[in-house]
TIBA-626382 format. One record per residue (C-alpha): residue number from 1; chain; x, y, z. Coordinates in nm, 4 decimals, padded with zeros to 6 digits. Last residue first. Layout:
N
  num  chaine        px        py        pz
  NUM       A         X         Y         Z
...
This chain:
415
  num  chaine        px        py        pz
  415       A   05.5406  -00.8627   06.2411
  414       A   05.2341  -00.6939   06.0388
  413       A   05.1563  -00.8882   05.7326
  412       A   05.0311  -00.7031   05.4132
  411       A   04.8026  -00.8487   05.1472
  410       A   04.7522  -00.6927   04.8242
  409       A   04.4062  -00.6889   04.6890
  408       A   04.2664  -00.8871   04.3815
  407       A   03.8995  -00.7602   04.3441
  406       A   03.9633  -00.5120   04.0759
  405       A   04.1703  -00.7654   03.8848
  404       A   03.8499  -00.9659   03.8178
  403       A   03.9316  -01.3324   03.8759
  402       A   03.8770  -01.5837   03.5930
  401       A   03.9153  -01.9619   03.6693
  400       A   04.0792  -02.2202   03.4163
  399       A   03.9749  -02.6048   03.3932
  398       A   04.1978  -02.8465   03.5323
  397       A   04.4900  -03.0806   03.4277
  396       A   04.6810  -02.7813   03.3382
  395       A   04.7725  -02.8168   02.9585
  394       A   04.5524  -03.1006   02.8599
  393       A   04.2751  -02.9828   03.0969
  392       A   04.3085  -02.6466   02.9485
  391       A   04.3093  -02.7621   02.5930
  390       A   03.9965  -02.9592   02.6428
  389       A   03.8014  -02.6300   02.6678
  388       A   03.5398  -02.6908   02.3877
  387       A   03.4807  -03.0306   02.4525
  386       A   03.3145  -02.9428   02.7936
  385       A   03.3901  -03.2557   03.0395
  384       A   03.2439  -03.5907   03.1049
  383       A   03.4674  -03.8160   03.3006
  382       A   03.7040  -04.1339   03.2443
  381       A   04.0188  -03.9169   03.1760
  380       A   03.8508  -03.7017   02.9120
  379       A   03.4995  -03.7938   02.7783
  378       A   03.2924  -03.5233   02.5570
  377       A   03.0105  -03.2834   02.6442
  376       A   02.8979  -03.1121   02.3280
  375       A   02.5233  -03.0831   02.4078
  374       A   02.6130  -02.8628   02.7204
  373       A   02.3457  -02.8779   02.9630
  372       A   02.3772  -02.5113   03.0325
  371       A   02.6089  -02.3710   02.7954
  370       A   02.9027  -02.1997   02.9815
  369       A   02.9013  -01.8484   03.1495
  368       A   03.2077  -01.8469   03.3268
  367       A   03.1977  -01.6345   03.6523
  366       A   03.4698  -01.3596   03.7079
  365       A   03.2558  -01.1127   03.8592
  364       A   03.1993  -00.9017   03.5439
  363       A   03.0551  -01.2151   03.3516
  362       A   03.2995  -01.4351   03.1111
  361       A   03.1574  -01.5524   02.8024
  360       A   03.1602  -01.9045   02.6744
  359       A   03.0440  -02.0195   02.3472
  358       A   02.7145  -01.8711   02.1795
  357       A   02.5982  -02.1231   01.9347
  356       A   02.3348  -01.9894   01.6968
  355       A   02.1112  -02.2593   01.5349
  354       A   01.9041  -02.2315   01.2318
  353       A   01.6531  -02.5126   01.1226
  352       A   01.4990  -02.6103   00.7789
  351       A   01.1475  -02.7659   00.7715
  350       A   01.0561  -02.8253   00.3996
  349       A   00.7270  -02.8330   00.2208
  348       A   00.7038  -03.1102  -00.0301
  347       A   00.5441  -03.0802  -00.3803
  346       A   00.2312  -03.2659  -00.4906
  345       A   00.0067  -02.9813  -00.4157
  344       A   00.2305  -02.7513  -00.6259
  343       A   00.0279  -02.8341  -00.9325
  342       A  -00.2532  -02.6382  -00.8119
  341       A  -00.0315  -02.3203  -00.8250
  340       A  -00.2533  -02.0304  -00.6672
  339       A  -00.4393  -02.2524  -00.4674
  338       A  -00.1240  -02.4637  -00.3481
  337       A   00.0533  -02.1200  -00.2574
  336       A  -00.2667  -02.0064  -00.0536
  335       A  -00.2745  -02.3662   00.1272
  334       A   00.1055  -02.3260   00.2102
  333       A   00.0190  -01.9811   00.3681
  332       A  -00.2783  -02.1349   00.5373
  331       A  -00.0373  -02.4228   00.6745
  330       A   00.1950  -02.1579   00.8107
  329       A  -00.0867  -01.9651   00.9776
  328       A  -00.2175  -02.2564   01.1501
  327       A   00.1438  -02.3211   01.2715
  326       A   00.1279  -02.0009   01.4537
  325       A  -00.2253  -02.0439   01.5903
  324       A  -00.1610  -02.4029   01.7437
  323       A  -00.4162  -02.6488   01.8199
  322       A  -00.5469  -02.7551   01.4719
  321       A  -00.2254  -02.6023   01.3466
  320       A  -00.0339  -02.8911   01.4685
  319       A  -00.2037  -03.1273   01.2097
  318       A  -00.1634  -02.9085   00.9116
  317       A   00.1717  -02.8024   01.0122
  316       A   00.2685  -03.1595   01.0348
  315       A   00.1644  -03.2488   00.7029
  314       A   00.3213  -02.9635   00.5194
  313       A   00.6405  -02.9829   00.6941
  312       A   00.6948  -03.3384   00.5973
  311       A   01.0024  -03.2804   00.4064
  310       A   01.2159  -03.2768   00.7267
  309       A   01.0999  -03.6291   00.8267
  308       A   01.2161  -03.7576   00.5116
  307       A   01.5933  -03.5750   00.5518
  306       A   01.6126  -03.7610   00.8919
  305       A   01.6091  -03.5668   01.2105
  304       A   01.8828  -03.4352   01.4229
  303       A   01.8622  -03.3731   01.7901
  302       A   01.5583  -03.5480   01.9456
  301       A   01.5322  -03.6219   02.3321
  300       A   01.5500  -03.9675   02.4405
  299       A   01.3252  -04.2568   02.5336
  298       A   01.2107  -04.3054   02.1892
  297       A   00.8150  -04.2724   02.2063
  296       A   00.7889  -04.0477   02.4922
  295       A   01.1265  -03.8755   02.4182
  294       A   01.0021  -03.8148   02.0521
  293       A   00.6629  -03.6462   02.1807
  292       A   00.8307  -03.4520   02.4419
  291       A   01.0892  -03.3004   02.2098
  290       A   00.8469  -03.2432   01.8928
  289       A   00.5638  -03.1179   02.1072
  288       A   00.8017  -02.8840   02.2652
  287       A   00.9085  -02.7657   01.9286
  286       A   00.5701  -02.7218   01.8047
  285       A   00.4677  -02.5128   02.1422
  284       A   00.7935  -02.2744   02.0747
  283       A   00.6144  -02.2180   01.7303
  282       A   00.7466  -02.2953   01.3740
  281       A   00.8843  -01.9933   01.1519
  280       A   00.6961  -01.8813   00.8498
  279       A   00.5994  -01.9773   00.4965
  278       A   00.9360  -01.9121   00.3504
  277       A   00.9245  -01.9395  -00.0129
  276       A   01.1457  -02.1801  -00.2593
  275       A   00.8150  -02.3608  -00.3418
  274       A   00.7654  -02.4204   00.0299
  273       A   00.9891  -02.3548   00.3024
  272       A   00.9191  -02.4010   00.6716
  271       A   01.1222  -02.2217   00.9156
  270       A   01.3047  -02.3534   01.2315
  269       A   01.4821  -02.1239   01.5009
  268       A   01.6945  -02.2588   01.7606
  267       A   01.9227  -02.0539   01.9884
  266       A   02.1931  -02.2306   02.1795
  265       A   02.3734  -02.0198   02.4632
  264       A   02.0968  -01.7587   02.4632
  263       A   02.1463  -01.5634   02.7956
  262       A   01.8406  -01.5204   03.0223
  261       A   01.9407  -01.7975   03.2715
  260       A   02.2918  -01.6317   03.3241
  259       A   02.5759  -01.8057   03.5004
  258       A   02.5279  -02.1749   03.3518
  257       A   02.3953  -02.0087   03.0310
  256       A   02.0491  -02.0968   02.8778
  255       A   01.9519  -02.3489   02.5798
  254       A   01.6974  -02.2217   02.3573
  253       A   01.3676  -02.2690   02.1595
  252       A   01.1436  -02.0773   01.9091
  251       A   01.3560  -01.8229   01.7439
  250       A   01.1700  -01.5735   01.4820
  249       A   01.3033  -01.5137   01.1159
  248       A   00.9867  -01.3709   00.9204
  247       A   01.2131  -01.0896   00.7972
  246       A   01.4551  -01.3301   00.6212
  245       A   01.7875  -01.1697   00.4790
  244       A   01.7805  -00.9193   00.7571
  243       A   01.6311  -01.1469   01.0196
  242       A   01.9390  -01.3605   00.9931
  241       A   02.1539  -01.0631   01.0657
  240       A   01.9437  -00.9760   01.3615
  239       A   01.9812  -01.3228   01.4893
  238       A   02.3217  -01.3020   01.4557
  237       A   02.3419  -00.9985   01.6771
  236       A   02.1130  -01.1698   01.9302
  235       A   02.3410  -01.4684   01.9851
  234       A   02.6407  -01.2441   02.1219
  233       A   02.9706  -01.1516   01.9559
  232       A   03.2566  -01.0515   02.1543
  231       A   03.4779  -00.8168   01.9398
  230       A   03.8731  -00.8431   01.8747
  229       A   03.8688  -00.9925   01.5398
  228       A   03.8536  -01.3481   01.4288
  227       A   04.0176  -01.3153   01.0877
  226       A   04.3342  -01.1293   01.2448
  225       A   04.4053  -01.4346   01.4607
  224       A   04.5356  -01.5271   01.7930
  223       A   04.5846  -01.9020   01.8367
  222       A   04.4833  -02.0648   02.1738
  221       A   04.6341  -02.1962   02.4849
  220       A   04.8781  -01.8919   02.5265
  219       A   04.5676  -01.6619   02.5601
  218       A   04.5066  -01.8099   02.9182
  217       A   04.8538  -01.6743   03.0654
  216       A   04.8503  -01.8863   03.3764
  215       A   04.8233  -01.7986   03.7491
  214       A   04.8657  -02.0965   03.9832
  213       A   04.6076  -02.2271   04.2171
  212       A   04.5256  -02.5273   04.0109
  211       A   04.4470  -02.3050   03.7191
  210       A   04.4444  -01.9321   03.7539
  209       A   04.3510  -01.6392   03.5238
  208       A   04.3753  -01.2903   03.5923
  207       A   04.0962  -01.0805   03.4685
  206       A   04.0329  -00.7219   03.3292
  205       A   04.2916  -00.7113   03.0503
  204       A   04.1196  -00.9493   02.8109
  203       A   04.0030  -01.2711   02.9627
  202       A   03.8929  -01.3968   02.6214
  201       A   04.2262  -01.3122   02.4669
  200       A   04.2027  -01.6266   02.2776
  199       A   03.9127  -01.4802   02.0865
  198       A   03.5810  -01.6285   02.0614
  197       A   03.3926  -01.6812   01.7413
  196       A   03.0074  -01.7378   01.7594
  195       A   02.9056  -02.0540   01.6093
  194       A   02.6368  -02.0338   01.3348
  193       A   02.4800  -02.3632   01.2288
  192       A   02.2580  -02.4296   00.9236
  191       A   02.0377  -02.7310   00.9136
  190       A   01.8105  -02.9300   00.6971
  189       A   02.0257  -02.8627   00.3469
  188       A   01.8750  -03.0952   00.0531
  187       A   01.5397  -02.9816  -00.0060
  186       A   01.5812  -02.6423   00.1672
  185       A   01.8313  -02.5466  -00.1058
  184       A   01.7123  -02.2051  -00.2105
  183       A   01.6546  -02.1097   00.1442
  182       A   01.9962  -02.2167   00.2387
  181       A   02.1554  -01.9613  -00.0035
  180       A   01.9466  -01.6742   00.1495
  179       A   02.0375  -01.7557   00.5031
  178       A   02.4145  -01.8007   00.3943
  177       A   02.4250  -01.4533   00.2274
  176       A   02.2437  -01.2961   00.5302
  175       A   02.5516  -01.4253   00.7438
  174       A   02.7841  -01.2065   00.5567
  173       A   02.7577  -00.9129   00.7847
  172       A   02.8794  -01.1268   01.0690
  171       A   03.2085  -01.1961   00.8932
  170       A   03.4862  -00.9383   01.0682
  169       A   03.3131  -00.9591   01.4204
  168       A   03.3487  -01.3375   01.3795
  167       A   03.1174  -01.6145   01.2629
  166       A   03.2031  -01.9887   01.2421
  165       A   02.9971  -02.1691   00.9914
  164       A   02.8734  -02.5149   01.0709
  163       A   02.6541  -02.6813   00.7729
  162       A   02.3972  -02.9632   00.7948
  161       A   02.3029  -03.2601   00.5708
  160       A   02.1085  -03.5724   00.6918
  159       A   02.1582  -03.8819   00.5062
  158       A   01.8854  -04.0576   00.3133
  157       A   02.0032  -04.0604  -00.0210
  156       A   02.3619  -04.1077  -00.1547
  155       A   02.2876  -03.8404  -00.4115
  154       A   02.1360  -03.6087  -00.1807
  153       A   02.4487  -03.6544   00.0262
  152       A   02.6810  -03.5594  -00.2857
  151       A   02.4571  -03.2565  -00.3599
  150       A   02.4807  -03.1140  -00.0169
  149       A   02.8547  -03.1412  -00.0274
  148       A   02.8849  -02.9791  -00.3624
  147       A   02.6135  -02.7218  -00.2686
  146       A   02.8841  -02.6143   00.0322
  145       A   03.1376  -02.5788  -00.2283
  144       A   02.9199  -02.3558  -00.4482
  143       A   02.8450  -02.1612  -00.1254
  142       A   03.2011  -02.0759  -00.0792
  141       A   03.1965  -01.7452  -00.2692
  140       A   02.9044  -01.6243  -00.0428
  139       A   03.1179  -01.6679   00.2526
  138       A   03.3712  -01.4187   00.1347
  137       A   03.7293  -01.4296   00.0548
  136       A   03.7203  -01.7463  -00.1545
  135       A   04.0406  -01.9230  -00.2645
  134       A   03.9876  -02.2537  -00.3091
  133       A   04.2359  -02.4696  -00.4705
  132       A   04.3566  -02.6060  -00.1293
  131       A   04.1502  -02.5056   00.1662
  130       A   04.2915  -02.2517   00.4389
  129       A   03.9887  -02.2236   00.6419
  128       A   03.8490  -01.8961   00.8222
  127       A   03.6403  -01.8228   00.5342
  126       A   03.3903  -02.0828   00.6315
  125       A   03.3142  -02.4580   00.6013
  124       A   03.2204  -02.6941   00.8813
  123       A   03.0196  -02.9843   00.7242
  122       A   02.7609  -03.1416   00.9675
  121       A   02.7040  -03.5027   00.8306
  120       A   02.4248  -03.7273   00.8909
  119       A   02.2997  -04.0642   00.9961
  118       A   02.6235  -04.2642   00.9441
  117       A   02.5302  -04.6495   00.9364
  116       A   02.8496  -04.8371   00.8354
  115       A   02.6898  -04.8697   00.4723
  114       A   02.6560  -04.5175   00.4719
  113       A   03.0054  -04.4744   00.5991
  112       A   03.1389  -04.6975   00.2956
  111       A   02.9136  -04.5289   00.0340
  110       A   03.0632  -04.2097   00.1682
  109       A   03.4198  -04.3229   00.1239
  108       A   03.3478  -04.4326  -00.2454
  107       A   03.1936  -04.0990  -00.3150
  106       A   03.4803  -03.8905  -00.1654
  105       A   03.5066  -03.7195   00.1597
  104       A   03.8593  -03.6222   00.2627
  103       A   03.8093  -03.2489   00.2433
  102       A   03.4499  -03.2461   00.4014
  101       A   03.5704  -03.0073   00.7085
  100       A   03.4276  -03.2628   00.9143
   99       A   03.1745  -03.3180   01.2052
   98       A   03.0302  -03.6782   01.1340
   97       A   02.6915  -03.7450   01.2930
   96       A   02.6222  -04.1095   01.4170
   95       A   02.2794  -04.1702   01.5257
   94       A   02.3027  -04.3468   01.8614
   93       A   02.2050  -04.6923   01.9656
   92       A   02.5033  -04.8667   02.0426
   91       A   02.5508  -05.0513   01.7169
   90       A   02.5330  -04.7327   01.5393
   89       A   02.8240  -04.5761   01.7397
   88       A   03.0264  -04.9022   01.6739
   87       A   02.9337  -04.8834   01.2925
   86       A   03.0493  -04.5062   01.2783
   85       A   03.3883  -04.6210   01.4609
   84       A   03.4507  -04.9232   01.2118
   83       A   03.3916  -04.6571   00.9175
   82       A   03.6129  -04.4093   01.0767
   81       A   03.9120  -04.6784   01.1056
   80       A   04.1732  -04.4908   00.9340
   79       A   04.1088  -04.1472   01.1273
   78       A   04.1324  -03.8668   00.8408
   77       A   03.7647  -03.8549   00.8098
   76       A   03.7097  -03.7682   01.1814
   75       A   03.8654  -03.4388   01.1462
   74       A   04.0662  -03.3038   01.4424
   73       A   03.8170  -03.4064   01.5840
   72       A   03.4439  -03.4830   01.5467
   71       A   03.2099  -03.7844   01.5659
   70       A   02.8694  -03.6304   01.7040
   69       A   02.6859  -03.8929   01.8796
   68       A   02.3130  -03.8578   01.8403
   67       A   01.9969  -03.9434   02.0641
   66       A   02.1717  -03.9304   02.3950
   65       A   02.1218  -04.0614   02.7396
   64       A   02.4275  -03.9919   02.9674
   63       A   02.6419  -04.1668   03.2239
   62       A   02.6576  -04.5453   03.1616
   61       A   02.6355  -04.5202   02.7603
   60       A   02.8626  -04.2307   02.7480
   59       A   03.1116  -04.3984   02.9795
   58       A   03.0784  -04.7268   02.7594
   57       A   03.1354  -04.5196   02.4427
   56       A   03.4342  -04.3828   02.5889
   55       A   03.5832  -04.7535   02.6541
   54       A   03.4773  -04.8144   02.3023
   53       A   03.6819  -04.5288   02.1715
   52       A   03.9970  -04.6394   02.3452
   51       A   03.9230  -04.9934   02.2095
   50       A   03.8962  -04.8573   01.8629
   49       A   04.2073  -04.6926   01.8952
   48       A   04.2550  -04.3354   01.9378
   47       A   04.4206  -04.1257   01.6628
   46       A   04.6667  -03.8759   01.7734
   45       A   04.7943  -03.6145   01.5197
   44       A   04.9846  -03.4230   01.8094
   43       A   04.9822  -03.1023   01.6114
   42       A   04.6033  -03.0804   01.6068
   41       A   04.5580  -02.8643   01.9169
   40       A   04.1777  -02.7860   01.9193
   39       A   04.0480  -02.4345   01.9694
   38       A   04.0731  -02.3299   01.5923
   37       A   04.1561  -01.9576   01.5652
   36       A   04.2269  -01.9576   01.1974
   35       A   04.1139  -02.3132   01.0425
   34       A   04.3901  -02.5209   00.8871
   33       A   04.2943  -02.8394   00.7233
   32       A   04.3968  -03.1932   00.7274
   31       A   04.3375  -03.2565   01.0916
   30       A   04.4862  -03.5016   01.3631
   29       A   04.3278  -03.4707   01.7167
   28       A   04.1539  -03.7971   01.6543
   27       A   03.8563  -04.0054   01.7974
   26       A   03.6811  -03.6907   01.9506
   25       A   03.3178  -03.8014   02.0436
   24       A   03.0651  -03.5529   02.1590
   23       A   02.7071  -03.6312   02.2776
   22       A   02.3722  -03.5055   02.1470
   21       A   02.0213  -03.4608   02.2256
   20       A   02.0584  -03.5028   02.6148
   19       A   01.9695  -03.6882   02.9230
   18       A   02.2244  -03.6857   03.1947
   17       A   02.3507  -03.3412   03.1644
   16       A   02.0115  -03.1825   03.0644
   15       A   01.8205  -03.1367   02.7276
   14       A   01.4697  -03.0019   02.7929
   13       A   01.5141  -02.7189   02.5194
   12       A   01.3620  -02.3800   02.7134
   11       A   01.0656  -02.3172   02.4784
   10       A   01.0834  -01.9359   02.3885
    9       A   00.8912  -01.6482   02.5259
    8       A   01.0964  -01.6503   02.8568
    7       A   01.3894  -01.6058   02.6570
    6       A   01.2734  -01.2504   02.5529
    5       A   01.4834  -01.1642   02.2137
    4       A   01.5673  -00.8299   02.1524
    3       A   01.7641  -00.8022   01.8101
    2       A   02.0865  -00.6439   01.8289
    1       A   02.1460  -00.2621   01.7386
C-alpha cells in the first residue's frame, strides 16, 4: 500500500509560470546513448546555433524569472559549443545545470565547463540505458558508476552533484538501494531525483486522442518498452519505497497538478546526514524560510544550492531550531552524536534532497494533470511550452487532447 501523504500538511513550493526555480534549454536533440522509453526523438541529431540559443535565452529572460537554467537535450555534452552555451547562461544570470548521461564527460571537458561557469550536473543513470562496457541489471550495480561521477565533481570542487533515475513498475523495488547509497555519500551527492516512467500507451483503451481536431495515435509518438512495464506509478508509491530504506523519511514540499490540487507532481524531502547517519528531515516551515528568504535576497526562488551550502546543515538546524520544533529535534540528535563522539564536532552535517517527479496522468474525464508551474518549461517557436511533450508539437503543431470513449456518441441526422 502506498504511503498516505496529505498535501495540505506540506509547503506548496511558490514557483509559478513567470517566477520559477528552473527553466529548461534543449540546445541539441543529439544523444550518444539509448534509454528505453525516452520521450525525445534524437534521430534528427540537431545542434542549435549559439544565435538560436541566444534568441531562446532572450525569450526566457523576457517572460520568466529563474534561478537555474537546466541545459539538456538529447545530451548537452555532445554539442560542440557546450562550454560557450554554459558561459552564455552564466553571463545572463542563471546557474547553468547540465542534465547529462555523463558519457562524454572527461576531466579536461569538466575543467573547461567549470571555467565557463557551470554550477552543477544532474547525471541521468539507470538500468533503462544501454551503456558501452556496462552490463548492470540492477540499480545497485550502477552505484559504482554514480560514485565515479560524484568523485569527479568533488575533485573539481564547488560543483553541485545530482542524480536522476527513471523509475518503472519493474524497478521501483530497487529505490531503497539508491536511498542507502546516497546516505553513504551525502558529502558529495546533494540530490537524488526519481522520475516516474510513463508508458507510451498513456491513453490506454479508454480514450480517443485528438490533435488539431483530428484523431491521432498517441502511442506512435513514443517508443514502447518492456523495461517500463504497463503500470502507472504515482509519487506516494516511491515515497513508500524511500521510507523502507529510511524510516525517518518525510516529505516537506510539493508542486500540485493542473487538474488535481492534491496530486504530488514534484514531491520534495530533504534530510540531514551527520556521521553517515540520518538525523531527520527538514520541516515545511524550513523549506518556506529558504524559498522566501532567498527570493527576498536574490529576487528569485532557489533551486540548486552550492555544495558548501549543503554542508551547513548543522548551523542551519541550530538557528532554525530556535523557532521550529522539528528542526530543533534534528539539532538535538546532532548534539547527541557530538557528545558521544567529541571529535565529530569538527565534522559537517549535510543536507541531501529527494525529489519525486510524477509526469502527466489522464483523469477519467480526459483532463491532463500536468505539473502546475512546470519547472521544465522550454521555448518552442517563440513561446514557453512543456518540454516533456515537445514530440506532440513537432508532429502535430499542437498538444494532444484526450476524450473518454464513453462520452463519444454517434450523431444521426434526419433528412
